[in-house]
N, CA, C and O atoms as CSV, one atom per row, in Angstrom:
chain,resi,resn,atom,element,x,y,z
A,1,MET,N,N,-32.644,-4.156,5.321
A,1,MET,CA,C,-31.528,-4.900,5.992
A,1,MET,C,C,-30.863,-4.170,6.761
A,1,MET,O,O,-30.644,-2.972,6.581
A,2,ASP,N,N,-30.433,-4.939,7.819
A,2,ASP,CA,C,-29.839,-4.548,9.223
A,2,ASP,C,C,-28.469,-4.971,8.982
A,2,ASP,O,O,-28.348,-6.188,9.122
A,3,THR,N,N,-27.366,-4.348,8.657
A,3,THR,CA,C,-25.916,-4.876,8.905
A,3,THR,C,C,-25.678,-5.003,10.146
A,3,THR,O,O,-26.015,-4.233,11.045
A,4,THR,N,N,-24.814,-6.437,10.262
A,4,THR,CA,C,-24.247,-6.679,11.584
A,4,THR,C,C,-22.729,-5.858,11.382
A,4,THR,O,O,-22.363,-5.433,10.286
A,5,ILE,N,N,-21.856,-5.711,12.760
A,5,ILE,CA,C,-20.754,-5.111,13.208
A,5,ILE,C,C,-19.929,-6.541,12.033
A,5,ILE,O,O,-19.656,-6.284,10.861
A,6,GLU,N,N,-19.724,-7.608,12.510
A,6,GLU,CA,C,-19.460,-8.030,11.913
A,6,GLU,C,C,-19.330,-8.623,10.159
A,6,GLU,O,O,-18.359,-9.236,9.714
A,7,GLU,N,N,-20.435,-8.288,9.466
A,7,GLU,CA,C,-20.735,-8.157,7.937
A,7,GLU,C,C,-19.777,-6.419,7.835
A,7,GLU,O,O,-18.800,-6.505,7.091
A,8,LEU,N,N,-19.887,-5.639,8.184
A,8,LEU,CA,C,-19.072,-4.819,7.963
A,8,LEU,C,C,-17.460,-5.000,8.379
A,8,LEU,O,O,-16.771,-4.447,7.521
A,9,ALA,N,N,-16.975,-5.364,9.014
A,9,ALA,CA,C,-15.556,-5.501,9.479
A,9,ALA,C,C,-15.248,-5.991,8.479
A,9,ALA,O,O,-14.556,-5.286,7.745
A,10,LEU,N,N,-15.623,-7.451,7.972
A,10,LEU,CA,C,-15.871,-8.409,6.917
A,10,LEU,C,C,-15.003,-7.625,5.078
A,10,LEU,O,O,-14.041,-7.699,4.313
A,11,SER,N,N,-16.526,-6.845,5.392
A,11,SER,CA,C,-16.451,-6.190,3.857
A,11,SER,C,C,-15.268,-5.027,3.637
A,11,SER,O,O,-14.805,-4.786,2.523
A,12,GLU,N,N,-14.729,-4.153,5.193
A,12,GLU,CA,C,-13.675,-3.274,4.964
A,12,GLU,C,C,-12.513,-4.433,5.034
A,12,GLU,O,O,-11.370,-4.176,4.654
A,13,ARG,N,N,-12.749,-5.271,5.365
A,13,ARG,CA,C,-11.154,-5.955,5.154
A,13,ARG,C,C,-11.112,-6.654,3.773
A,13,ARG,O,O,-10.010,-6.877,3.272
A,14,LYS,N,N,-12.186,-6.993,3.162
A,14,LYS,CA,C,-12.037,-7.234,1.469
A,14,LYS,C,C,-11.550,-6.191,0.798
A,14,LYS,O,O,-10.546,-6.249,0.087
A,15,PHE,N,N,-12.463,-4.852,1.054
A,15,PHE,CA,C,-11.849,-3.975,0.582
A,15,PHE,C,C,-10.222,-3.491,0.889
A,15,PHE,O,O,-9.677,-3.094,-0.141
A,16,LEU,N,N,-9.616,-3.463,1.739
A,16,LEU,CA,C,-8.683,-3.506,2.242
A,16,LEU,C,C,-7.274,-4.627,1.509
A,16,LEU,O,O,-6.142,-4.385,1.091
A,17,HIS,N,N,-8.073,-5.838,1.647
A,17,HIS,CA,C,-7.244,-6.761,0.929
A,17,HIS,C,C,-7.062,-6.151,-0.740
A,17,HIS,O,O,-6.006,-5.900,-1.319
A,18,GLU,N,N,-8.203,-6.045,-1.160
A,18,GLU,CA,C,-8.056,-5.431,-2.317
A,18,GLU,C,C,-7.151,-4.210,-2.920
A,18,GLU,O,O,-6.656,-4.057,-4.037
A,19,LEU,N,N,-7.135,-3.634,-2.078
A,19,LEU,CA,C,-6.414,-1.899,-1.975
A,19,LEU,C,C,-5.070,-2.259,-1.962
A,19,LEU,O,O,-4.566,-1.890,-3.023
A,20,SER,N,N,-4.010,-2.983,-1.019
A,20,SER,CA,C,-3.409,-3.866,-0.682
A,20,SER,C,C,-2.657,-4.267,-1.882
A,20,SER,O,O,-1.592,-3.831,-2.321
A,21,ASN,N,N,-3.351,-5.086,-2.268
A,21,ASN,CA,C,-2.855,-5.861,-3.552
A,21,ASN,C,C,-2.134,-4.709,-4.655
A,21,ASN,O,O,-0.962,-4.720,-5.030
A,22,HIS,N,N,-3.129,-3.800,-5.013
A,22,HIS,CA,C,-2.719,-2.724,-6.025
A,22,HIS,C,C,-1.743,-2.079,-5.676
A,22,HIS,O,O,-0.790,-1.987,-6.450
A,23,ILE,N,N,-1.712,-1.354,-4.200
A,23,ILE,CA,C,-0.740,-0.681,-3.684
A,23,ILE,C,C,0.659,-1.753,-3.544
A,23,ILE,O,O,1.771,-1.265,-3.342
A,24,VAL,N,N,0.534,-2.694,-3.626
A,24,VAL,CA,C,1.767,-3.447,-3.654
A,24,VAL,C,C,2.462,-4.039,-5.201
A,24,VAL,O,O,3.637,-4.301,-5.458
A,25,VAL,N,N,1.659,-4.095,-5.773
A,25,VAL,CA,C,2.222,-3.935,-7.500
A,25,VAL,C,C,2.876,-2.722,-7.807
A,25,VAL,O,O,4.008,-2.702,-8.289
A,26,ALA,N,N,2.026,-1.415,-7.477
A,26,ALA,CA,C,2.536,-0.118,-7.468
A,26,ALA,C,C,4.004,0.122,-6.853
A,26,ALA,O,O,4.845,0.891,-7.320
A,27,GLN,N,N,4.144,-0.682,-5.720
A,27,GLN,CA,C,5.581,-0.359,-4.978
A,27,GLN,C,C,6.364,-1.316,-5.746
A,27,GLN,O,O,6.953,-0.786,-6.688
A,28,GLY,N,N,6.524,-2.437,-5.634
A,28,GLY,CA,C,6.993,-3.460,-6.524
A,28,GLY,C,C,7.480,-2.664,-7.944
A,28,GLY,O,O,8.691,-2.616,-8.160
A,29,MET,N,N,6.587,-2.068,-8.870
A,29,MET,CA,C,7.197,-1.705,-10.150
A,29,MET,C,C,7.579,0.193,-10.062
A,29,MET,O,O,8.107,0.864,-10.949
A,30,GLY,N,N,7.318,0.450,-9.319
A,30,GLY,CA,C,8.302,1.821,-8.699
A,30,GLY,C,C,9.726,1.272,-8.209
A,30,GLY,O,O,10.742,1.653,-8.790
A,31,ALA,N,N,9.790,0.416,-7.182
A,31,ALA,CA,C,11.238,0.004,-7.129
A,31,ALA,C,C,11.892,-0.440,-7.974
A,31,ALA,O,O,12.976,0.142,-8.007
A,32,ILE,N,N,11.798,-1.214,-8.724
A,32,ILE,CA,C,12.445,-1.791,-9.646
A,32,ILE,C,C,12.652,-0.431,-10.678
A,32,ILE,O,O,13.761,-0.305,-11.198
A,33,ALA,N,N,11.686,0.493,-10.947
A,33,ALA,CA,C,11.992,1.480,-12.115
A,33,ALA,C,C,12.997,2.714,-11.302
A,33,ALA,O,O,13.710,3.506,-11.917
A,34,LEU,N,N,12.867,2.662,-9.887
A,34,LEU,CA,C,13.931,3.600,-9.153
A,34,LEU,C,C,15.487,2.717,-9.479
A,34,LEU,O,O,16.542,3.152,-9.939
A,35,ARG,N,N,15.094,1.270,-9.012
A,35,ARG,CA,C,16.580,0.850,-9.106
A,35,ARG,C,C,17.442,0.986,-10.620
A,35,ARG,O,O,18.644,1.178,-10.805
A,36,GLY,N,N,16.630,0.856,-11.337
A,36,GLY,CA,C,16.988,1.178,-13.092
A,36,GLY,C,C,17.722,2.376,-13.198
A,36,GLY,O,O,18.875,2.512,-13.607
A,37,LEU,N,N,16.839,3.338,-12.736
A,37,LEU,CA,C,16.918,4.661,-12.740
A,37,LEU,C,C,18.799,5.062,-11.999
A,37,LEU,O,O,19.828,5.627,-12.370
A,38,GLN,N,N,18.417,4.523,-11.124
A,38,GLN,CA,C,19.913,4.454,-9.999
A,38,GLN,C,C,20.947,4.298,-10.654
A,38,GLN,O,O,21.879,5.064,-10.899
A,39,SER,N,N,20.634,2.718,-11.078
A,39,SER,CA,C,22.251,2.456,-11.687
A,39,SER,C,C,22.490,2.482,-12.545
A,39,SER,O,O,23.539,1.974,-12.941
A,40,SER,N,N,21.643,3.095,-13.318
A,40,SER,CA,C,22.472,3.395,-15.327
A,40,SER,C,C,23.199,4.391,-15.298
A,40,SER,O,O,23.713,4.729,-16.364
A,41,GLY,N,N,23.422,5.024,-14.316
A,41,GLY,CA,C,24.555,6.387,-14.626
A,41,GLY,C,C,24.228,6.720,-15.473
A,41,GLY,O,O,25.199,7.130,-16.108
A,42,ASP,N,N,23.087,6.875,-16.163
A,42,ASP,CA,C,22.799,8.224,-17.336
A,42,ASP,C,C,22.583,9.222,-16.724
A,42,ASP,O,O,21.798,9.349,-15.784
A,43,GLU,N,N,23.582,10.400,-17.430
A,43,GLU,CA,C,23.418,11.202,-17.261
A,43,GLU,C,C,22.428,12.028,-17.694
A,43,GLU,O,O,22.205,13.114,-17.159
A,44,CYS,N,N,21.862,11.633,-18.552
A,44,CYS,CA,C,20.425,12.165,-18.765
A,44,CYS,C,C,19.485,12.634,-18.280
A,44,CYS,O,O,18.838,13.660,-18.493
A,45,VAL,N,N,19.329,10.823,-16.735
A,45,VAL,CA,C,18.425,11.377,-16.074
A,45,VAL,C,C,18.037,12.516,-14.917
A,45,VAL,O,O,18.589,12.536,-13.817
A,46,ASP,N,N,17.402,13.098,-15.172
A,46,ASP,CA,C,16.714,14.252,-14.071
A,46,ASP,C,C,16.866,13.991,-13.068
A,46,ASP,O,O,15.895,13.453,-12.536
A,47,PRO,N,N,18.420,14.239,-11.994
A,47,PRO,CA,C,17.655,13.764,-10.528
A,47,PRO,C,C,16.734,14.279,-9.888
A,47,PRO,O,O,16.546,13.669,-8.836
A,48,SER,N,N,15.850,15.401,-10.083
A,48,SER,CA,C,14.515,15.495,-9.543
A,48,SER,C,C,14.043,14.825,-9.704
A,48,SER,O,O,13.389,14.510,-8.710
A,49,VAL,N,N,13.780,13.811,-11.063
A,49,VAL,CA,C,13.021,12.787,-11.286
A,49,VAL,C,C,13.134,11.427,-10.460
A,49,VAL,O,O,12.297,10.677,-9.958
A,50,ILE,N,N,14.619,11.431,-10.540
A,50,ILE,CA,C,14.768,10.095,-8.985
A,50,ILE,C,C,14.196,10.676,-7.672
A,50,ILE,O,O,13.672,9.834,-6.943
A,51,GLU,N,N,14.193,11.971,-7.222
A,51,GLU,CA,C,13.616,12.522,-5.945
A,51,GLU,C,C,12.227,11.732,-6.050
A,51,GLU,O,O,11.888,10.678,-5.513
A,52,LYS,N,N,11.549,12.569,-6.902
A,52,LYS,CA,C,10.221,12.099,-6.910
A,52,LYS,C,C,9.480,11.064,-6.921
A,52,LYS,O,O,8.376,10.839,-6.425
A,53,LEU,N,N,10.445,10.230,-7.755
A,53,LEU,CA,C,9.964,8.811,-7.269
A,53,LEU,C,C,10.220,7.941,-6.122
A,53,LEU,O,O,9.647,6.933,-5.710
A,54,GLU,N,N,11.232,8.600,-5.718
A,54,GLU,CA,C,11.844,7.979,-4.021
A,54,GLU,C,C,10.799,8.736,-3.070
A,54,GLU,O,O,10.761,8.225,-1.951
A,55,LYS,N,N,9.913,9.866,-3.249
A,55,LYS,CA,C,9.014,10.339,-2.601
A,55,LYS,C,C,7.484,9.438,-2.837
A,55,LYS,O,O,6.597,9.238,-2.006
A,56,SER,N,N,7.553,9.029,-4.175
A,56,SER,CA,C,6.593,8.383,-4.563
A,56,SER,C,C,6.599,6.757,-3.636
A,56,SER,O,O,5.711,6.282,-2.928
A,57,MET,N,N,7.750,6.290,-3.934
A,57,MET,CA,C,7.789,4.699,-2.877
A,57,MET,C,C,7.613,5.124,-1.556
A,57,MET,O,O,6.919,4.420,-0.823
A,58,ASN,N,N,8.161,6.235,-1.082
A,58,ASN,CA,C,7.862,6.409,0.456
A,58,ASN,C,C,6.506,6.428,0.884
A,58,ASN,O,O,5.954,5.923,1.861
A,59,ALA,N,N,6.008,7.256,-0.245
A,59,ALA,CA,C,4.225,7.221,-0.355
A,59,ALA,C,C,3.799,6.296,0.327
A,59,ALA,O,O,3.220,6.102,1.396
A,60,MET,N,N,4.460,5.430,-1.035
A,60,MET,CA,C,3.424,3.770,-0.837
A,60,MET,C,C,3.619,2.891,0.146
A,60,MET,O,O,2.778,2.053,0.471
A,61,ASN,N,N,4.929,3.051,0.771
A,61,ASN,CA,C,5.175,2.245,2.066
A,61,ASN,C,C,4.603,2.761,3.130
A,61,ASN,O,O,4.269,1.965,4.009
A,62,LYS,N,N,4.369,4.051,3.311
A,62,LYS,CA,C,3.686,4.459,4.474
A,62,LYS,C,C,1.937,4.505,4.138
A,62,LYS,O,O,1.173,5.078,4.915
A,63,MET,N,N,1.497,3.878,2.985
A,63,MET,CA,C,0.450,3.319,2.906
A,63,MET,C,C,-0.272,2.118,2.973
A,63,MET,O,O,-1.438,1.838,3.247
A,64,ILE,N,N,1.153,1.211,2.511
A,64,ILE,CA,C,0.834,-0.343,2.974
A,64,ILE,C,C,1.147,-0.264,4.368
A,64,ILE,O,O,0.541,-1.171,4.939
A,65,GLY,N,N,1.979,0.572,5.353
A,65,GLY,CA,C,1.821,0.469,6.532
A,65,GLY,C,C,0.280,0.716,7.296
A,65,GLY,O,O,-0.265,-0.078,8.063
A,66,VAL,N,N,-0.149,1.805,6.933
A,66,VAL,CA,C,-1.629,2.531,7.093
A,66,VAL,C,C,-2.488,1.273,7.277
A,66,VAL,O,O,-2.910,0.920,8.378
A,67,VAL,N,N,-2.785,0.444,5.825
A,67,VAL,CA,C,-3.401,-0.172,5.598
A,67,VAL,C,C,-2.964,-1.654,6.356
A,67,VAL,O,O,-4.025,-2.253,6.527
A,68,LYS,N,N,-2.091,-2.287,6.755
A,68,LYS,CA,C,-1.785,-3.059,7.217
A,68,LYS,C,C,-2.588,-2.755,9.314
A,68,LYS,O,O,-3.285,-3.419,10.082
A,69,GLU,N,N,-1.968,-1.533,9.343
A,69,GLU,CA,C,-2.745,-0.930,10.613
A,69,GLU,C,C,-4.410,-1.174,11.243
A,69,GLU,O,O,-4.940,-1.418,12.327
A,70,ARG,N,N,-4.778,-0.962,9.961
A,70,ARG,CA,C,-6.644,-0.918,9.813
A,70,ARG,C,C,-7.059,-2.306,9.770
A,70,ARG,O,O,-8.158,-2.736,10.119
A,71,ARG,N,N,-5.705,-3.223,9.135
A,71,ARG,CA,C,-6.662,-4.301,9.008
A,71,ARG,C,C,-6.254,-5.468,10.383
A,71,ARG,O,O,-6.813,-6.494,10.769
A,72,ALA,N,N,-5.034,-4.738,10.849
A,72,ALA,CA,C,-5.352,-5.601,12.466
A,72,ALA,C,C,-5.793,-5.171,13.364
A,72,ALA,O,O,-5.731,-5.763,14.442
A,73,ILE,N,N,-6.440,-3.884,13.202
A,73,ILE,CA,C,-8.079,-3.561,13.936
A,73,ILE,C,C,-9.073,-4.421,13.539
A,73,ILE,O,O,-9.517,-5.108,14.459
A,74,LEU,N,N,-9.643,-4.628,12.276
A,74,LEU,CA,C,-10.395,-5.026,11.901
A,74,LEU,C,C,-10.730,-6.041,12.549
A,74,LEU,O,O,-11.761,-6.305,13.168
A,75,HIS,N,N,-9.336,-6.878,12.286
A,75,HIS,CA,C,-9.579,-8.170,12.717
A,75,HIS,C,C,-9.390,-8.731,14.241
A,75,HIS,O,O,-9.514,-9.920,14.535
A,76,SER,N,N,-9.086,-7.736,15.121
A,76,SER,CA,C,-9.669,-7.340,16.186
A,76,SER,C,C,-10.602,-7.177,16.640
A,76,SER,O,O,-10.753,-7.421,17.837
A,77,ILE,N,N,-11.610,-6.695,15.867
A,77,ILE,CA,C,-12.979,-6.769,15.808
A,77,ILE,C,C,-13.314,-7.658,15.734
A,77,ILE,O,O,-13.942,-7.928,16.758
A,78,ASN,N,N,-13.301,-8.543,14.973
A,78,ASN,CA,C,-13.842,-9.371,14.529
A,78,ASN,C,C,-13.431,-10.487,15.476
A,78,ASN,O,O,-14.286,-11.246,15.933
A,79,ASN,N,N,-12.423,-10.581,15.716
A,79,ASN,CA,C,-12.134,-11.940,16.750
A,79,ASN,C,C,-13.257,-11.434,18.035
A,79,ASN,O,O,-14.141,-12.236,18.336
A,80,LYS,N,N,-13.194,-10.241,18.689
A,80,LYS,CA,C,-14.333,-9.952,19.777
A,80,LYS,C,C,-15.506,-10.151,19.824
A,80,LYS,O,O,-16.089,-10.431,20.872
A,81,THR,N,N,-16.042,-10.048,18.741
A,81,THR,CA,C,-17.078,-9.984,18.136
A,81,THR,C,C,-17.665,-11.532,17.846
A,81,THR,O,O,-18.825,-11.787,17.524
A,82,ILE,N,N,-16.729,-12.369,18.012
A,82,ILE,CA,C,-17.570,-14.264,17.784
A,82,ILE,C,C,-17.393,-14.960,18.826
A,82,ILE,O,O,-17.821,-16.112,18.880
């Protein structure tokens, strides 16, 4: 079976959509956890834990940006081939 460029682009768009959904959920839950830790004023919370969670949030934000860029490229390819 020969796969067309359009079919490949559509398949990758679906994959990126699914991946993006999971990343956004993780981002939202991480943001809630981070805000909770930062506002708790609990001296028992290790500052390095907050720092690691902040780094995790930054990484998720970068992943979302990369996915958005790739989706834009795929939309462009799809529009050119129609």
